[in-house]
Steps between C-alpha positions, in 0.01 A plus 500: 500500500636840415460823691207724409560836337399676824748289696775574248427873521505489881826308493657743252410791728648321802819406316546856376451637851780275628752563221834609634451354847773278632361156583152568363357146499340504846352850463361400159345181638347689793355758260358231271335324792365829636345580161380154394457324834749229403797435271363328189732233363472644151651836604810343653679450163424863409654619827801273445557630147469861614756446777725277286480215750376145462136399534621254765637787711168682495306181572741413781442834672122478458488151649756567775317789665173394661335839456502467122202319350481310173120515507252759625426491873153490646319818594651464849835354602519327838847428635563279801825540691717188483785627723606314812329725756165463325555128453551471875161666548311267264554646152551156343159381614344830395661470157389139455143584601490806274634315195253217559208742542588683178581179311826640364873456549744781578491770232161368389191706431148399595270391218298821531816712464447665837811391691858404425681341795875547545762424762704785642807474720447756777254784518668654804226403746702230672349576842148475355526178302373341301484795265339546161465775245190568295598721209703767686340454844700304758303304760638337814384211718321332213330173583271299272192698610672833427625364167145394412388861566782639283419260218130583519582871476712420192215309338649152522 
């Protein structure tokens, strides 16, 4: 599948805005994801050609960093802390219950497109674990009942 004309125009604007920067790959990828919501696979060769690097290098960066998406996220992104402090407070059980309730694996999106679930490694609420983030809102002391409330608010 090839990129749409609108996607190509957006990408051209982003690439032009980053010309002359040293080490522009990450800023370009962040800009693409901010504009499109994800990094389409079909734009990666265009970015590689523009930067005179291999397609493998671009793909490697996209797949290495967990914040980059290869597919659109749901309307809401729910992240559950997987760091040790939250694990000690029950985050593993919370994660297992949440994934089972939604019927998805990590990085999956519910069938209705409402929620994408992602792991995160520390939200800075170590004293209030387990912690979660819904979109940009951080929530502490999340148990399964609180998670159910958060998911209901998100439309899951």
